C-alpha positions, -999 to 999 in steps of 0.1 A, spaced: -613 -105 753 -620 -86 721 -591 -63 729 -568 -93 735 -576 -107 701 -571 -73 685 -535 -73 698 -528 -110 698 -538 -120 663 -518 -93 645 -488 -102 666 -493 -139 659 -497 -132 622 -466 -110 622 -446 -136 640 -457 -163 616 -447 -141 587 -413 -134 603 -408 -172 608 -419 -180 572 -398 -152 559 -368 -163 579 -371 -198 566 -373 -184 531 -342 -163 537 -324 -194 552 -334 -215 522 -324 -188 497 -290 -181 513 -282 -218 515 -283 -226 478 -252 -234 458 -259 -205 435 -260 -181 465 -227 -195 479 -208 -191 447 -221 -155 443 -196 -146 471 -171 -175 468 -162 -166 433 -126 -181 432 -126 -202 400 -104 -230 415 -128 -235 444 -159 -237 421 -142 -259 395 -128 -282 423 -162 -287 437 -177 -295 403 -150 -321 397 -154 -337 432 -172 -370 441 -197 -349 461 -209 -332 429 -214 -362 408 -224 -389 432 -232 -426 424 -269 -420 435 -272 -388 415 -276 -366 446 -256 -334 444 -241 -324 478 -247 -287 486 -220 -264 499 -238 -259 532 -240 -296 538 -202 -297 544 -194 -261 555 -222 -258 581 -232 -283 608 -265 -302 607 -296 -282 618 -301 -284 655 -263 -288 660 -254 -251 661 -265 -245 625 -280 -210 630 -250 -197 649 -225 -211 624 -245 -198 595 -247 -163 610 -210 -161 619 -199 -176 586 -222 -153 566 -209 -122 584 -173 -133 578 -179 -141 542 -197 -108 535 -168 -89 551 -143 -107 530 -164 -102 498 -166 -64 502 -131 -57 517 -108 -82 499 -99 -91 464 -109 -127 456 -81 -129 430 -56 -125 459 -67 -156 477 -43 -185 475 -66 -214 469 -38 -240 473 -30 -227 508 -66 -225 517 -72 -261 506 -45 -275 529 -57 -298 556 -47 -274 584 -71 -247 570 -98 -270 557 -104 -286 591 -117 -253 603 -143 -250 576 -157 -286 574 -179 -300 601 -173 -336 610 -208 -339 623 -220 -331 588 -198 -359 574 -213 -384 599 -248 -372 592 -246 -384 556 -221 -412 560 -239 -430 589 -226 -465 580 -188 -464 580 -186 -501 571 -206 -506 539 -204 -540 521 -184 -524 493 -156 -511 516 -122 -526 511 -102 -543 538 -79 -513 539 -109 -490 543 -123 -512 571 -90 -509 589 -89 -471 584 -125 -466 596 -120 -490 626 -90 -469 636 -111 -437 633 -139 -452 655 -113 -461 681 -98 -426 681 -126 -403 669 -123 -380 699 -87 -373 692 -81 -336 685 -74 -328 648 -84 -363 636 -111 -355 611 -127 -374 582 -110 -351 558 -76 -361 570 -81 -391 546 -108 -376 524 -95 -341 518 -106 -342 481 -142 -353 488 -156 -318 485 -131 -302 462 -111 -322 437 -73 -323 441 -52 -333 411 -32 -365 419 -47 -369 454 -45 -404 468 -56 -419 501 -48 -455 509 -17 -474 500 0 -457 470 17 -486 452 25 -466 421 43 -438 439 79 -433 429 77 -451 395 84 -419 375 116 -398 377 122 -363 363 159 -370 361 179 -372 329 184 -406 313 221 -411 315 229 -440 339 260 -437 361 279 -469 366 302 -457 394 302 -433 423 325 -402 422 360 -409 435 371 -382 460 409 -379 468 411 -344 483 391 -320 504 373 -303 476 337 -299 467 325 -327 443 294 -340 425 283 -374 438 269 -398 413 245 -425 425 255 -458 408 228 -476 386 208 -443 384 208 -410 364 209 -390 397 237 -368 410 240 -341 436 266 -315 447 286 -319 480 303 -288 494 336 -290 513 330 -273 547 363 -263 563 368 -270 600 367 -241 625 352 -227 656 320 -209 664 296 -201 692 266 -225 692 233 -211 703 219 -176 706 225 -147 730 198 -140 755 188 -107 738 183 -122 703 147 -116 692 124 -147 693 151 -166 712 139 -196 732 154 -211 763 166 -243 745 190 -222 724 214 -216 753 237 -212 770 261 -202 743 289 -228 738 323 -226 722 325 -254 696 353 -267 673 342 -286 642 364 -308 620 362 -306 582 333 -324 565 313 -324 533 276 -313 532 250 -315 505 245 -282 487 207 -287 490 182 -309 508 178 -344 496 155 -341 465 127 -364 454 149 -376 425 176 -387 450 152 -403 475 131 -421 449 163 -437 436 168 -452 470 131 -461 472 132 -478 438 164 -497 444 155 -509 479 117 -510 481 106 -539 504 82 -554 478 111 -556 452 103 -538 420 116 -555 389 111 -531 359 128 -499 347 106 -468 346 114 -434 332 152 -435 338 152 -452 371 167 -486 374 142 -503 397 155 -539 398 173 -545 431 209 -554 426 228 -579 448 247 -550 463 216 -533 477 197 -564 489 213 -560 524 191 -529 530 153 -532 528 138 -498 520 104 -483 524 70 -499 519 46 -480 497 34 -447 513 -2 -441 525 -15 -413 504 5 -388 484 38 -379 502 46 -349 479 11 -335 485 8 -329 448 34 -301 449 58 -319 426 88 -342 427 121 -337 408 144 -313 426 119 -303 453 130 -315 488 117 -349 496 92 -349 525 69 -372 545 94 -399 554 104 -407 590 136 -402 608 142 -440 604 138 -437 567 163 -408 565 189 -428 585 183 -458 563 188 -437 532 222 -426 545 233 -462 552 222 -471 517 240 -442 501 272 -451 520 270 -486 507 264 -478 470 290 -450 469 317 -465 492 318 -433 513 306 -425 548 273 -406 545 251 -398 575 229 -371 590 246 -340 604 251 -335 641 233 -304 654 266 -287 659 277 -294 623 244 -282 610 245 -248 628 282 -243 620 275 -249 583 244 -228 584 261 -198 599 290 -199 574 312 -179 597 286 -154 609 273 -149 644 241 -129 637 205 -142 638 208 -151 601 238 -156 579 227 -124 561 220 -90 575 186 -83 590 165 -80 621 141 -108 629 116 -84 644 115 -64 612 111 -95 591 84 -110 613 52 -97 596 26 -103 623 6 -82 646 -4 -45 645 31 -33 646 39 -51 614 8 -38 596 16 -2 603 53 -5 595 69 -8 560 92 -38 565 116 -45 537 117 -83 533 136 -84 500 168 -96 517 152 -125 536 130 -134 506 161 -139 485 177 -164 509 148 -181 527 115 -199 517 92 -192 546 56 -185 553 56 -151 537 68 -163 503 64 -201 501 32 -201 493 23 -228 519 44 -255 501 79 -266 493 98 -249 465 127 -259 441 162 -250 454 171 -225 426 147 -198 440 171 -188 468 207 -176 471 234 -197 489 250 -189 523 287 -180 527 297 -217 524 277 -222 492 247 -241 508 211 -234 498 180 -235 519 197 -241 552 169 -219 565 134 -225 555 119 -246 527 119 -278 549 132 -283 584 161 -308 585 167 -339 607 199 -339 628 214 -370 644 212 -357 679 186 -366 705 166 -336 715 167 -322 750 158 -287 759 188 -283 782 213 -301 759 238 -273 758 241 -269 795 247 -307 799 280 -305 780 312 -302 801 328 -269 806 353 -255 780 355 -258 743 335 -286 728 350 -306 699 325 -321 675 297 -326 701 271 -352 692 243 -344 716 228 -364 745 233 -402 746 196 -410 749 163 -394 742 128 -399 727 128 -374 698 155 -360 675 165 -325 667 153 -308 636 168 -274 625 163 -246 600 125 -240 600 103 -245 570 79 -229 545 53 -229 573 74 -207 597 76 -170 602 109 -151 602 115 -156 639 115 -194 636 140 -196 607 170 -181 626 203 -199 625 200 -209 662 163 -219 663 158 -255 674 129 -279 672 123 -316 673 104 -345 658 69 -353 671 65 -389 662 31 -396 677 16 -364 664 30 -369 629 15 -404 627 -19 -395 640 -38 -401 608 -20 -433 598 -46 -460 603 -22 -489 598 -15 -514 627 14 -511 634 20 -476 621 45 -471 594 82 -468 603 89 -453 569 63 -426 563 47 -398 584 10 -393 576 9 -358 591 42 -341 586 50 -324 553 75 -297 563 106 -318 573 133 -333 552 171 -337 555 204 -332 539 234 -355 541 269 -350 552 299 -371 542 328 -376 565 363 -364 555 379 -398 562 402 -423 545 374 -430 520 375 -393 508 412 -386 508 420 -381 545 444 -409 554 448 -397 590 411 -397 598 409 -433 609 431 -426 639 415 -393 649 392 -390 679 362 -371 666 339 -368 696 348 -357 731 
């Protein structure tokens, strides 16, 4: 027995010391001071100190680990160990100054570093007495769909842990009341009498935009089977003839879209603000525009000449109808064939500029050991490598051969066609003249890729489509908005104007445009 105690008691004591020491280590490495000793990015630290979790109503200061680790007993030790090893590796092998805090604070990234179980541990009662009716509806929607993938507390409360300038969740009734446009108010739209590029002026506003005359011609729509990153829905190649039309030089800007929003908003604004005439005129009463958005549609990236985002396909179509009415022309979304024809600008290569998509695609081991020259693509396209994770103004890129900017990248663009993966093979044999896509469908085509995409997804032939249900996942409203997407910030559109009798083509009214 004595021998047993001689071995057991020291082991017991050593075990107790290890446990006590481990607890001390856990406590020491879980303090805010310890966290910021590695996470030294000033924006992250300052954003935390300006957040509602730092200065709470009760005076309690939420610690870093209370959001970025799960509760104890819910995988806490494993998460702490793996997170700690990752952070130590980053601290000693990477330069903190190179981190893009704006990109890291985006919802897509933040969801992987905030534990929903930690949110619920502190916020047990989702229906406190002080909660607004709008908040009750949102939390009821969450309770009904809380097992839905990617639906997380921070979808609506992204700024809870780190302050985001201008961030809004809930109905944003003040959105769109300020314009960066100059103050001269146009009284009439531009009169177009010939097939030449022109600058359109939106009546009762200070906003104008450039329209480029796109000559008619023929091209091969789609991509050859040996094109890098090609997908099956890009074929088979089809011979297509396109009639002349006008296309906007750049994607519809916030200045342009907010003019529509101000003049047609469903609640009927009645005052002028910062150069926008917001009182609805009798001429525009026939079109009811968007209700206020839920949250901040521009994501705080800026308005002005940046491409407008977050609105639905329905909103884009309504914008075109309104623009047609106020200008007296025929504006609409481009067909997919018109879009690709305009994008290529007479070329047949993967891009409208020289370059190999495989060499531009900077992913994987092959890309890391090679020295790819991306200067060319960077001068024409806003994509994942140079965005940085947000939209950019149009003057950062060069135009394509037709004089159009951002046909590839920046934001993907709505087309009027219904999407089907085998759309090209459904057309009749022979040369297609102004094809308009399938007669029916569930989602619409989007083209061009965006600031989120790699080089392989911003080729001229690359196709994608709207994902209505997925892009409205966070929207707690019942029914969901027909005007604004709650979860899509990479898609916009540009308008085309028909070359018809309203724009100087007197023979257009009798022409058959679609086979």
